CHARMM-style PDB file with segment names, atoms N, HN, CA, C and O in Angstrom:
ATOM      1  N   UNK     1      -0.468  74.982  64.307  1.00  0.00      PROA
ATOM      2  CA  UNK     1      -1.367  74.356  63.179  1.00  0.00      PROA
ATOM      3  C   UNK     1      -2.579  73.475  63.742  1.00  0.00      PROA
ATOM      4  O   UNK     1      -2.451  72.589  64.587  1.00  0.00      PROA
ATOM      5  N   UNK     2      -3.835  73.884  63.103  1.00  0.00      PROA
ATOM      6  HN  UNK     2      -3.939  74.603  62.417  1.00  0.00      PROA
ATOM      7  CA  UNK     2      -4.947  73.313  63.643  1.00  0.00      PROA
ATOM      8  C   UNK     2      -4.955  71.670  63.539  1.00  0.00      PROA
ATOM      9  O   UNK     2      -4.273  71.104  62.685  1.00  0.00      PROA
ATOM     10  N   UNK     3      -5.694  71.019  64.378  1.00  0.00      PROA
ATOM     11  HN  UNK     3      -6.248  71.479  65.072  1.00  0.00      PROA
ATOM     12  CA  UNK     3      -5.896  69.590  64.227  1.00  0.00      PROA
ATOM     13  C   UNK     3      -7.398  69.281  64.302  1.00  0.00      PROA
ATOM     14  O   UNK     3      -8.119  69.835  65.132  1.00  0.00      PROA
ATOM     15  N   UNK     4      -7.851  68.387  63.421  1.00  0.00      PROA
ATOM     16  HN  UNK     4      -7.265  67.937  62.746  1.00  0.00      PROA
ATOM     17  CA  UNK     4      -9.262  68.015  63.673  1.00  0.00      PROA
ATOM     18  C   UNK     4      -9.560  67.239  64.759  1.00  0.00      PROA
ATOM     19  O   UNK     4     -10.653  67.379  65.308  1.00  0.00      PROA
ATOM     20  N   UNK     5      -8.625  66.307  65.226  1.00  0.00      PROA
ATOM     21  HN  UNK     5      -7.737  66.193  64.781  1.00  0.00      PROA
ATOM     22  CA  UNK     5      -8.821  65.395  66.186  1.00  0.00      PROA
ATOM     23  C   UNK     5      -7.317  65.033  66.682  1.00  0.00      PROA
ATOM     24  O   UNK     5      -6.381  65.027  65.883  1.00  0.00      PROA
ATOM     25  N   UNK     6      -7.182  64.782  67.823  1.00  0.00      PROA
ATOM     26  HN  UNK     6      -7.942  64.787  68.473  1.00  0.00      PROA
ATOM     27  CA  UNK     6      -5.912  64.642  68.539  1.00  0.00      PROA
ATOM     28  C   UNK     6      -5.391  63.406  67.870  1.00  0.00      PROA
ATOM     29  O   UNK     6      -4.183  63.554  67.685  1.00  0.00      PROA
ATOM     30  N   UNK     7      -5.771  62.363  67.476  1.00  0.00      PROA
ATOM     31  HN  UNK     7      -6.752  62.242  67.625  1.00  0.00      PROA
ATOM     32  CA  UNK     7      -5.369  61.060  66.685  1.00  0.00      PROA
ATOM     33  C   UNK     7      -5.037  61.508  65.236  1.00  0.00      PROA
ATOM     34  O   UNK     7      -4.209  60.880  64.576  1.00  0.00      PROA
ATOM     35  N   UNK     8      -5.616  62.483  64.791  1.00  0.00      PROA
ATOM     36  HN  UNK     8      -6.289  62.993  65.327  1.00  0.00      PROA
ATOM     37  CA  UNK     8      -5.295  62.770  63.293  1.00  0.00      PROA
ATOM     38  C   UNK     8      -3.960  63.487  63.228  1.00  0.00      PROA
ATOM     39  O   UNK     8      -3.504  64.122  64.178  1.00  0.00      PROA
ATOM     40  N   UNK     9      -3.301  63.337  61.940  1.00  0.00      PROA
ATOM     41  HN  UNK     9      -3.671  62.821  61.168  1.00  0.00      PROA
ATOM     42  CA  UNK     9      -2.167  64.214  61.640  1.00  0.00      PROA
ATOM     43  C   UNK     9      -2.591  65.520  61.512  1.00  0.00      PROA
ATOM     44  O   UNK     9      -3.795  65.773  61.462  1.00  0.00      PROA
ATOM     45  N   UNK    10      -1.465  66.667  61.434  1.00  0.00      PROA
ATOM     46  HN  UNK    10      -0.487  66.461  61.474  1.00  0.00      PROA
ATOM     47  CA  UNK    10      -1.815  68.002  61.392  1.00  0.00      PROA
ATOM     48  C   UNK    10      -2.890  68.156  60.058  1.00  0.00      PROA
ATOM     49  O   UNK    10      -2.908  67.312  59.162  1.00  0.00      PROA
ATOM     50  N   UNK    11      -3.678  69.222  60.065  1.00  0.00      PROA
ATOM     51  HN  UNK    11      -3.663  69.907  60.793  1.00  0.00      PROA
ATOM     52  CA  UNK    11      -4.328  69.590  58.841  1.00  0.00      PROA
ATOM     53  C   UNK    11      -3.459  69.943  57.733  1.00  0.00      PROA
ATOM     54  O   UNK    11      -3.947  69.693  56.631  1.00  0.00      PROA
ATOM     55  N   UNK    12      -2.290  70.464  57.735  1.00  0.00      PROA
ATOM     56  HN  UNK    12      -1.894  70.667  58.630  1.00  0.00      PROA
ATOM     57  CA  UNK    12      -1.474  70.638  56.651  1.00  0.00      PROA
ATOM     58  C   UNK    12      -1.148  69.491  55.924  1.00  0.00      PROA
ATOM     59  O   UNK    12      -1.219  69.432  54.696  1.00  0.00      PROA
ATOM     60  N   UNK    13      -0.691  68.317  56.858  1.00  0.00      PROA
ATOM     61  HN  UNK    13      -0.633  68.364  57.855  1.00  0.00      PROA
ATOM     62  CA  UNK    13      -0.213  67.026  56.362  1.00  0.00      PROA
ATOM     63  C   UNK    13      -1.548  66.461  55.612  1.00  0.00      PROA
ATOM     64  O   UNK    13      -1.408  65.958  54.498  1.00  0.00      PROA
ATOM     65  N   UNK    14      -2.778  66.533  56.181  1.00  0.00      PROA
ATOM     66  HN  UNK    14      -2.892  66.942  57.086  1.00  0.00      PROA
ATOM     67  CA  UNK    14      -3.739  65.898  55.439  1.00  0.00      PROA
ATOM     68  C   UNK    14      -4.082  66.483  54.062  1.00  0.00      PROA
ATOM     69  O   UNK    14      -4.410  65.815  53.081  1.00  0.00      PROA
ATOM     70  N   UNK    15      -3.954  67.925  54.120  1.00  0.00      PROA
ATOM     71  HN  UNK    15      -3.688  68.468  54.916  1.00  0.00      PROA
ATOM     72  CA  UNK    15      -4.158  68.711  52.796  1.00  0.00      PROA
ATOM     73  C   UNK    15      -3.195  68.111  51.840  1.00  0.00      PROA
ATOM     74  O   UNK    15      -3.548  67.795  50.703  1.00  0.00      PROA
ATOM     75  N   UNK    16      -1.853  67.929  52.326  1.00  0.00      PROA
ATOM     76  HN  UNK    16      -1.567  68.185  53.249  1.00  0.00      PROA
ATOM     77  CA  UNK    16      -0.812  67.712  51.289  1.00  0.00      PROA
ATOM     78  C   UNK    16      -1.024  66.204  50.937  1.00  0.00      PROA
ATOM     79  O   UNK    16      -0.676  65.872  49.804  1.00  0.00      PROA
ATOM     80  N   UNK    17      -1.479  65.376  51.648  1.00  0.00      PROA
ATOM     81  HN  UNK    17      -1.761  65.646  52.568  1.00  0.00      PROA
ATOM     82  CA  UNK    17      -1.670  64.091  51.161  1.00  0.00      PROA
ATOM     83  C   UNK    17      -2.895  63.982  50.255  1.00  0.00      PROA
ATOM     84  O   UNK    17      -2.998  63.100  49.403  1.00  0.00      PROA
ATOM     85  N   UNK    18      -3.757  64.856  50.463  1.00  0.00      PROA
ATOM     86  HN  UNK    18      -3.673  65.573  51.156  1.00  0.00      PROA
ATOM     87  CA  UNK    18      -5.121  64.764  49.469  1.00  0.00      PROA
ATOM     88  C   UNK    18      -4.553  65.298  48.208  1.00  0.00      PROA
ATOM     89  O   UNK    18      -4.668  64.615  47.191  1.00  0.00      PROA
ATOM     90  N   UNK    19      -3.916  66.516  48.163  1.00  0.00      PROA
ATOM     91  HN  UNK    19      -3.823  67.071  48.990  1.00  0.00      PROA
ATOM     92  CA  UNK    19      -3.449  66.954  46.855  1.00  0.00      PROA
ATOM     93  C   UNK    19      -2.442  66.001  46.252  1.00  0.00      PROA
ATOM     94  O   UNK    19      -2.378  66.013  45.023  1.00  0.00      PROA
ATOM     95  N   UNK    20      -1.680  65.211  46.881  1.00  0.00      PROA
ATOM     96  HN  UNK    20      -1.733  65.201  47.880  1.00  0.00      PROA
ATOM     97  CA  UNK    20      -0.865  64.430  46.290  1.00  0.00      PROA
ATOM     98  C   UNK    20      -1.396  63.275  45.877  1.00  0.00      PROA
ATOM     99  O   UNK    20      -0.728  62.462  45.238  1.00  0.00      PROA
ATOM    100  N   UNK    21      -2.850  63.050  46.248  1.00  0.00      PROA
ATOM    101  HN  UNK    21      -3.393  63.710  46.767  1.00  0.00      PROA
ATOM    102  CA  UNK    21      -3.455  61.860  45.563  1.00  0.00      PROA
ATOM    103  C   UNK    21      -4.164  62.202  44.423  1.00  0.00      PROA
ATOM    104  O   UNK    21      -4.722  61.320  43.771  1.00  0.00      PROA
ATOM    105  N   UNK    22      -4.222  63.523  44.053  1.00  0.00      PROA
ATOM    106  HN  UNK    22      -3.768  64.240  44.583  1.00  0.00      PROA
ATOM    107  CA  UNK    22      -4.944  63.863  42.895  1.00  0.00      PROA
ATOM    108  C   UNK    22      -6.039  64.703  43.340  1.00  0.00      PROA
ATOM    109  O   UNK    22      -6.735  65.068  42.392  1.00  0.00      PROA
ATOM    110  N   UNK    23      -6.404  65.113  44.426  1.00  0.00      PROA
ATOM    111  HN  UNK    23      -5.838  64.816  45.195  1.00  0.00      PROA
ATOM    112  CA  UNK    23      -7.542  65.812  45.108  1.00  0.00      PROA
ATOM    113  C   UNK    23      -7.346  67.201  44.498  1.00  0.00      PROA
ATOM    114  O   UNK    23      -6.216  67.616  44.238  1.00  0.00      PROA
ATOM    115  N   UNK    24      -8.413  67.889  44.279  1.00  0.00      PROA
ATOM    116  HN  UNK    24      -9.330  67.552  44.489  1.00  0.00      PROA
ATOM    117  CA  UNK    24      -8.660  69.279  44.116  1.00  0.00      PROA
ATOM    118  C   UNK    24      -9.392  70.075  45.268  1.00  0.00      PROA
ATOM    119  O   UNK    24     -10.315  69.570  45.908  1.00  0.00      PROA
ATOM    120  N   UNK    25      -8.916  71.360  45.491  1.00  0.00      PROA
ATOM    121  HN  UNK    25      -8.167  71.770  44.971  1.00  0.00      PROA
ATOM    122  CA  UNK    25      -9.804  72.035  46.418  1.00  0.00      PROA
ATOM    123  C   UNK    25     -10.329  73.213  45.632  1.00  0.00      PROA
ATOM    124  O   UNK    25      -9.610  73.866  44.875  1.00  0.00      PROA
ATOM    125  N   UNK    26     -11.876  73.514  45.880  1.00  0.00      PROA
ATOM    126  HN  UNK    26     -12.461  72.984  46.495  1.00  0.00      PROA
ATOM    127  CA  UNK    26     -12.271  74.375  44.949  1.00  0.00      PROA
ATOM    128  C   UNK    26     -13.100  75.168  46.018  1.00  0.00      PROA
ATOM    129  O   UNK    26     -13.574  74.548  46.970  1.00  0.00      PROA
ATOM    130  N   UNK    27     -13.263  76.326  45.908  1.00  0.00      PROA
ATOM    131  HN  UNK    27     -12.879  76.829  45.134  1.00  0.00      PROA
ATOM    132  CA  UNK    27     -13.862  77.399  46.768  1.00  0.00      PROA
ATOM    133  C   UNK    27     -14.751  78.031  45.797  1.00  0.00      PROA
ATOM    134  O   UNK    27     -14.274  78.427  44.734  1.00  0.00      PROA
ATOM    135  N   UNK    28     -16.150  78.183  46.082  1.00  0.00      PROA
ATOM    136  HN  UNK    28     -16.538  77.861  46.946  1.00  0.00      PROA
ATOM    137  CA  UNK    28     -16.909  78.924  45.340  1.00  0.00      PROA
ATOM    138  C   UNK    28     -16.883  80.425  45.719  1.00  0.00      PROA
ATOM    139  O   UNK    28     -16.728  80.844  46.866  1.00  0.00      PROA
ATOM    140  N   UNK    29     -17.069  81.240  44.526  1.00  0.00      PROA
ATOM    141  HN  UNK    29     -17.195  80.900  43.594  1.00  0.00      PROA
ATOM    142  CA  UNK    29     -16.689  82.697  44.685  1.00  0.00      PROA
ATOM    143  C   UNK    29     -17.520  83.446  45.824  1.00  0.00      PROA
ATOM    144  O   UNK    29     -16.947  84.314  46.482  1.00  0.00      PROA
ATOM    145  N   UNK    30     -18.869  83.129  46.074  1.00  0.00      PROA
ATOM    146  HN  UNK    30     -19.334  82.423  45.539  1.00  0.00      PROA
ATOM    147  CA  UNK    30     -19.723  83.665  47.072  1.00  0.00      PROA
ATOM    148  C   UNK    30     -19.412  83.235  48.461  1.00  0.00      PROA
ATOM    149  O   UNK    30     -19.675  83.991  49.396  1.00  0.00      PROA
ATOM    150  N   UNK    31     -18.888  82.112  48.653  1.00  0.00      PROA
ATOM    151  HN  UNK    31     -18.674  81.498  47.894  1.00  0.00      PROA
ATOM    152  CA  UNK    31     -18.428  81.524  49.813  1.00  0.00      PROA
ATOM    153  C   UNK    31     -17.105  82.131  50.410  1.00  0.00      PROA
ATOM    154  O   UNK    31     -16.869  82.345  51.599  1.00  0.00      PROA
ATOM    155  N   UNK    32     -16.234  82.380  49.244  1.00  0.00      PROA
ATOM    156  HN  UNK    32     -16.425  82.207  48.277  1.00  0.00      PROA
ATOM    157  CA  UNK    32     -15.058  83.006  49.779  1.00  0.00      PROA
ATOM    158  C   UNK    32     -15.428  84.481  49.907  1.00  0.00      PROA
ATOM    159  O   UNK    32     -14.782  85.013  50.810  1.00  0.00      PROA
ATOM    160  N   UNK    33     -16.143  85.181  49.375  1.00  0.00      PROA
ATOM    161  HN  UNK    33     -16.668  84.749  48.642  1.00  0.00      PROA
ATOM    162  CA  UNK    33     -16.425  86.679  49.495  1.00  0.00      PROA
ATOM    163  C   UNK    33     -17.052  86.761  50.811  1.00  0.00      PROA
ATOM    164  O   UNK    33     -16.581  87.574  51.606  1.00  0.00      PROA
ATOM    165  N   UNK    34     -18.186  85.937  51.207  1.00  0.00      PROA
ATOM    166  HN  UNK    34     -18.568  85.276  50.561  1.00  0.00      PROA
ATOM    167  CA  UNK    34     -18.889  86.305  52.534  1.00  0.00      PROA
ATOM    168  C   UNK    34     -17.776  86.037  53.563  1.00  0.00      PROA
ATOM    169  O   UNK    34     -17.908  86.684  54.602  1.00  0.00      PROA
ATOM    170  N   UNK    35     -16.774  85.273  53.499  1.00  0.00      PROA
ATOM    171  HN  UNK    35     -16.667  84.748  52.655  1.00  0.00      PROA
ATOM    172  CA  UNK    35     -15.769  85.070  54.661  1.00  0.00      PROA
ATOM    173  C   UNK    35     -14.623  86.132  54.425  1.00  0.00      PROA
ATOM    174  O   UNK    35     -13.665  86.146  55.198  1.00  0.00      PROA
ATOM    175  N   UNK    36     -14.694  86.900  53.514  1.00  0.00      PROA
ATOM    176  HN  UNK    36     -15.473  86.888  52.887  1.00  0.00      PROA
ATOM    177  CA  UNK    36     -13.517  87.942  53.304  1.00  0.00      PROA
ATOM    178  C   UNK    36     -12.316  87.484  52.493  1.00  0.00      PROA
ATOM    179  O   UNK    36     -11.276  88.140  52.441  1.00  0.00      PROA
ATOM    180  N   UNK    37     -12.517  86.250  51.819  1.00  0.00      PROA
ATOM    181  HN  UNK    37     -13.363  85.718  51.862  1.00  0.00      PROA
ATOM    182  CA  UNK    37     -11.204  85.783  51.270  1.00  0.00      PROA
ATOM    183  C   UNK    37     -10.979  86.212  49.881  1.00  0.00      PROA
ATOM    184  O   UNK    37     -11.961  86.484  49.190  1.00  0.00      PROA
ATOM    185  N   UNK    38      -9.914  86.291  49.447  1.00  0.00      PROA
ATOM    186  HN  UNK    38      -9.116  86.070  50.008  1.00  0.00      PROA
ATOM    187  CA  UNK    38      -9.448  86.601  48.033  1.00  0.00      PROA
ATOM    188  C   UNK    38      -8.416  85.222  47.648  1.00  0.00      PROA
ATOM    189  O   UNK    38      -7.954  84.386  48.425  1.00  0.00      PROA
ATOM    190  N   UNK    39      -8.283  85.318  46.401  1.00  0.00      PROA
ATOM    191  HN  UNK    39      -8.659  85.997  45.771  1.00  0.00      PROA
ATOM    192  CA  UNK    39      -7.249  84.295  46.023  1.00  0.00      PROA
ATOM    193  C   UNK    39      -5.838  84.386  46.662  1.00  0.00      PROA
ATOM    194  O   UNK    39      -5.065  83.430  46.724  1.00  0.00      PROA
ATOM    195  N   UNK    40      -5.587  85.603  47.120  1.00  0.00      PROA
ATOM    196  HN  UNK    40      -6.215  86.380  47.069  1.00  0.00      PROA
ATOM    197  CA  UNK    40      -4.354  85.892  47.783  1.00  0.00      PROA
ATOM    198  C   UNK    40      -4.286  85.235  49.285  1.00  0.00      PROA
ATOM    199  O   UNK    40      -3.255  85.082  49.940  1.00  0.00      PROA
ATOM    200  N   UNK    41      -5.545  84.901  49.662  1.00  0.00      PROA
ATOM    201  HN  UNK    41      -6.383  85.025  49.130  1.00  0.00      PROA
ATOM    202  CA  UNK    41      -5.628  84.346  51.029  1.00  0.00      PROA
ATOM    203  C   UNK    41      -5.408  83.012  51.081  1.00  0.00      PROA
ATOM    204  O   UNK    41      -5.100  82.504  52.159  1.00  0.00      PROA
ATOM    205  N   UNK    42      -5.540  82.199  49.863  1.00  0.00      PROA
ATOM    206  HN  UNK    42      -5.791  82.611  48.988  1.00  0.00      PROA
ATOM    207  CA  UNK    42      -5.794  80.866  49.892  1.00  0.00      PROA
ATOM    208  C   UNK    42      -4.469  80.124  49.494  1.00  0.00      PROA
ATOM    209  O   UNK    42      -3.616  80.704  48.823  1.00  0.00      PROA
ATOM    210  N   UNK    43      -4.340  79.034  49.855  1.00  0.00      PROA
ATOM    211  HN  UNK    43      -5.034  78.563  50.400  1.00  0.00      PROA
ATOM    212  CA  UNK    43      -3.201  78.124  49.289  1.00  0.00      PROA
ATOM    213  C   UNK    43      -2.978  78.259  47.766  1.00  0.00      PROA
ATOM    214  O   UNK    43      -3.898  78.607  47.025  1.00  0.00      PROA
ATOM    215  N   UNK    44      -1.937  78.023  47.387  1.00  0.00      PROA
ATOM    216  HN  UNK    44      -1.190  77.741  47.988  1.00  0.00      PROA
ATOM    217  CA  UNK    44      -1.632  78.220  45.905  1.00  0.00      PROA
ATOM    218  C   UNK    44      -2.311  77.155  45.042  1.00  0.00      PROA
ATOM    219  O   UNK    44      -2.507  77.238  43.830  1.00  0.00      PROA
ATOM    220  N   UNK    45      -2.646  76.125  45.861  1.00  0.00      PROA
ATOM    221  HN  UNK    45      -2.486  76.057  46.846  1.00  0.00      PROA
ATOM    222  CA  UNK    45      -3.236  74.838  45.130  1.00  0.00      PROA
ATOM    223  C   UNK    45      -4.845  74.949  45.003  1.00  0.00      PROA
ATOM    224  O   UNK    45      -5.554  74.219  44.310  1.00  0.00      PROA
ATOM    225  N   UNK    46      -5.267  76.022  45.826  1.00  0.00      PROA
ATOM    226  HN  UNK    46      -4.692  76.615  46.389  1.00  0.00      PROA
ATOM    227  CA  UNK    46      -6.934  76.187  45.862  1.00  0.00      PROA
ATOM    228  C   UNK    46      -7.333  77.184  44.848  1.00  0.00      PROA
ATOM    229  O   UNK    46      -6.788  78.274  44.676  1.00  0.00      PROA
ATOM    230  N   UNK    47      -8.434  76.658  44.132  1.00  0.00      PROA
ATOM    231  HN  UNK    47      -8.876  75.772  44.273  1.00  0.00      PROA
ATOM    232  CA  UNK    47      -8.997  77.542  43.076  1.00  0.00      PROA
ATOM    233  C   UNK    47     -10.250  78.105  43.665  1.00  0.00      PROA
ATOM    234  O   UNK    47     -10.908  77.490  44.504  1.00  0.00      PROA
ATOM    235  N   UNK    48     -10.568  79.297  43.206  1.00  0.00      PROA
ATOM    236  HN  UNK    48     -10.034  79.797  42.525  1.00  0.00      PROA
ATOM    237  CA  UNK    48     -11.991  79.849  43.114  1.00  0.00      PROA
ATOM    238  C   UNK    48     -12.614  79.597  41.767  1.00  0.00      PROA
ATOM    239  O   UNK    48     -12.246  80.058  40.687  1.00  0.00      PROA
ATOM    240  N   UNK    49     -13.845  78.606  42.072  1.00  0.00      PROA
ATOM    241  HN  UNK    49     -14.144  78.231  42.949  1.00  0.00      PROA
ATOM    242  CA  UNK    49     -14.491  78.281  40.884  1.00  0.00      PROA
ATOM    243  C   UNK    49     -15.780  78.510  40.980  1.00  0.00      PROA
ATOM    244  O   UNK    49     -16.352  78.269  42.043  1.00  0.00      PROA
ATOM    245  N   UNK    50     -16.451  79.006  39.909  1.00  0.00      PROA
ATOM    246  HN  UNK    50     -15.986  79.202  39.046  1.00  0.00      PROA
ATOM    247  CA  UNK    50     -17.968  79.016  39.898  1.00  0.00      PROA
ATOM    248  C   UNK    50     -18.573  77.648  39.905  1.00  0.00      PROA
ATOM    249  O   UNK    50     -18.011  76.582  39.650  1.00  0.00      PROA
ATOM    250  N   UNK    51     -19.798  77.860  40.238  1.00  0.00      PROA
ATOM    251  HN  UNK    51     -20.254  78.726  40.446  1.00  0.00      PROA
ATOM    252  CA  UNK    51     -20.852  76.703  40.286  1.00  0.00      PROA
ATOM    253  C   UNK    51     -20.936  75.823  39.116  1.00  0.00      PROA
ATOM    254  O   UNK    51     -20.903  74.599  39.240  1.00  0.00      PROA
ATOM    255  N   UNK    52     -21.049  76.440  37.930  1.00  0.00      PROA
ATOM    256  HN  UNK    52     -21.076  77.435  37.829  1.00  0.00      PROA
ATOM    257  CA  UNK    52     -21.259  75.662  36.708  1.00  0.00      PROA
ATOM    258  C   UNK    52     -20.039  74.687  36.402  1.00  0.00      PROA
ATOM    259  O   UNK    52     -20.208  73.596  35.857  1.00  0.00      PROA
ATOM    260  N   UNK    53     -18.867  75.142  36.775  1.00  0.00      PROA
ATOM    261  HN  UNK    53     -18.730  76.028  37.218  1.00  0.00      PROA
ATOM    262  CA  UNK    53     -17.599  74.231  36.748  1.00  0.00      PROA
ATOM    263  C   UNK    53     -17.344  73.146  37.674  1.00  0.00      PROA
ATOM    264  O   UNK    53     -16.735  72.097  37.465  1.00  0.00      PROA
ATOM    265  N   UNK    54     -18.016  73.644  38.937  1.00  0.00      PROA
ATOM    266  HN  UNK    54     -18.511  74.496  39.107  1.00  0.00      PROA
ATOM    267  CA  UNK    54     -18.300  72.670  39.953  1.00  0.00      PROA
ATOM    268  C   UNK    54     -19.081  71.539  39.677  1.00  0.00      PROA
ATOM    269  O   UNK    54     -18.788  70.362  39.889  1.00  0.00      PROA
ATOM    270  N   UNK    55     -20.139  72.020  39.167  1.00  0.00      PROA
ATOM    271  HN  UNK    55     -20.377  72.976  38.995  1.00  0.00      PROA
ATOM    272  CA  UNK    55     -21.319  70.936  38.887  1.00  0.00      PROA
ATOM    273  C   UNK    55     -21.033  70.203  37.799  1.00  0.00      PROA
ATOM    274  O   UNK    55     -21.567  69.094  37.762  1.00  0.00      PROA
ATOM    275  N   UNK    56     -20.281  70.537  36.826  1.00  0.00      PROA
ATOM    276  HN  UNK    56     -19.847  71.438  36.856  1.00  0.00      PROA
ATOM    277  CA  UNK    56     -19.713  69.722  35.704  1.00  0.00      PROA
ATOM    278  C   UNK    56     -18.952  68.434  36.401  1.00  0.00      PROA
ATOM    279  O   UNK    56     -19.298  67.266  36.222  1.00  0.00      PROA
ATOM    280  N   UNK    57     -18.018  68.796  37.104  1.00  0.00      PROA
ATOM    281  HN  UNK    57     -17.737  69.745  37.250  1.00  0.00      PROA
ATOM    282  CA  UNK    57     -17.129  67.804  37.727  1.00  0.00      PROA
ATOM    283  C   UNK    57     -17.934  66.888  38.675  1.00  0.00      PROA
ATOM    284  O   UNK    57     -17.493  65.743  38.776  1.00  0.00      PROA
ATOM    285  N   UNK    58     -19.047  67.195  39.391  1.00  0.00      PROA
ATOM    286  HN  UNK    58     -19.406  68.125  39.308  1.00  0.00      PROA
ATOM    287  CA  UNK    58     -19.929  66.559  40.126  1.00  0.00      PROA
ATOM    288  C   UNK    58     -20.653  65.525  39.122  1.00  0.00      PROA
ATOM    289  O   UNK    58     -20.729  64.332  39.419  1.00  0.00      PROA
ATOM    290  N   UNK    59     -21.166  66.021  37.957  1.00  0.00      PROA
ATOM    291  HN  UNK    59     -21.105  66.990  37.716  1.00  0.00      PROA
ATOM    292  CA  UNK    59     -22.064  65.316  36.888  1.00  0.00      PROA
ATOM    293  C   UNK    59     -21.011  64.260  36.563  1.00  0.00      PROA
ATOM    294  O   UNK    59     -21.419  63.100  36.495  1.00  0.00      PROA
ATOM    295  N   UNK    60     -19.690  64.500  36.349  1.00  0.00      PROA
ATOM    296  HN  UNK    60     -19.359  65.442  36.404  1.00  0.00      PROA
ATOM    297  CA  UNK    60     -18.800  63.436  36.003  1.00  0.00      PROA
ATOM    298  C   UNK    60     -18.417  62.408  36.950  1.00  0.00      PROA
ATOM    299  O   UNK    60     -17.682  61.489  36.590  1.00  0.00      PROA
ATOM    300  N   UNK    61     -18.907  62.502  38.262  1.00  0.00      PROA
ATOM    301  HN  UNK    61     -19.504  63.248  38.555  1.00  0.00      PROA
ATOM    302  CA  UNK    61     -18.739  61.663  39.326  1.00  0.00      PROA
ATOM    303  C   UNK    61     -17.755  62.055  40.339  1.00  0.00      PROA
ATOM    304  O   UNK    61     -17.248  61.186  41.049  1.00  0.00      PROA
ATOM    305  N   UNK    62     -17.434  63.323  40.467  1.00  0.00      PROA
ATOM    306  HN  UNK    62     -17.846  64.029  39.890  1.00  0.00      PROA
ATOM    307  CA  UNK    62     -16.337  63.712  41.552  1.00  0.00      PROA
ATOM    308  C   UNK    62     -17.133  63.644  42.731  1.00  0.00      PROA
ATOM    309  O   UNK    62     -18.325  63.949  42.770  1.00  0.00      PROA
ATOM    310  N   UNK    63     -16.362  63.183  43.820  1.00  0.00      PROA
ATOM    311  HN  UNK    63     -15.394  62.935  43.788  1.00  0.00      PROA
ATOM    312  CA  UNK    63     -16.664  63.163  45.097  1.00  0.00      PROA
ATOM    313  C   UNK    63     -16.651  64.582  45.745  1.00  0.00      PROA
ATOM    314  O   UNK    63     -15.683  65.303  45.504  1.00  0.00      PROA
ATOM    315  N   UNK    64     -17.513  64.971  46.436  1.00  0.00      PROA
ATOM    316  HN  UNK    64     -18.300  64.385  46.631  1.00  0.00      PROA
ATOM    317  CA  UNK    64     -17.224  66.322  47.179  1.00  0.00      PROA
ATOM    318  C   UNK    64     -17.684  66.230  48.630  1.00  0.00      PROA
ATOM    319  O   UNK    64     -18.394  65.358  49.130  1.00  0.00      PROA
ATOM    320  N   UNK    65     -17.070  67.437  49.282  1.00  0.00      PROA
ATOM    321  HN  UNK    65     -16.493  68.146  48.876  1.00  0.00      PROA
ATOM    322  CA  UNK    65     -17.258  67.813  50.636  1.00  0.00      PROA
ATOM    323  C   UNK    65     -17.497  69.249  50.851  1.00  0.00      PROA
ATOM    324  O   UNK    65     -16.720  70.156  50.552  1.00  0.00      PROA
ATOM    325  N   UNK    66     -18.700  69.364  51.422  1.00  0.00      PROA
ATOM    326  HN  UNK    66     -19.331  68.627  51.664  1.00  0.00      PROA
ATOM    327  CA  UNK    66     -18.974  70.874  51.391  1.00  0.00      PROA
ATOM    328  C   UNK    66     -19.206  71.405  52.830  1.00  0.00      PROA
ATOM    329  O   UNK    66     -19.918  70.801  53.633  1.00  0.00      PROA
ATOM    330  N   UNK    67     -18.588  72.530  53.105  1.00  0.00      PROA
ATOM    331  HN  UNK    67     -18.009  73.021  52.453  1.00  0.00      PROA
ATOM    332  CA  UNK    67     -19.077  73.146  54.687  1.00  0.00      PROA
ATOM    333  C   UNK    67     -18.905  74.647  54.376  1.00  0.00      PROA
ATOM    334  OT1 UNK    67     -19.149  75.488  55.241  1.00  0.00      PROA
TER     335      UNK     67
END
């Protein structure tokens, strides 16, 4: 399992903690497509979501991280 930093917990643990705290992981369709990902390739908790829905959440004050 990948680790971001030797002092950080494993990535899977960070994802679990994030989701348990009410976080949502959204992937934009073009980003998934260019990387060759489909819904089947993603964790069950991850949603492929178009930009209008993402922008609505951001307008409501959602914090974001994009890469």
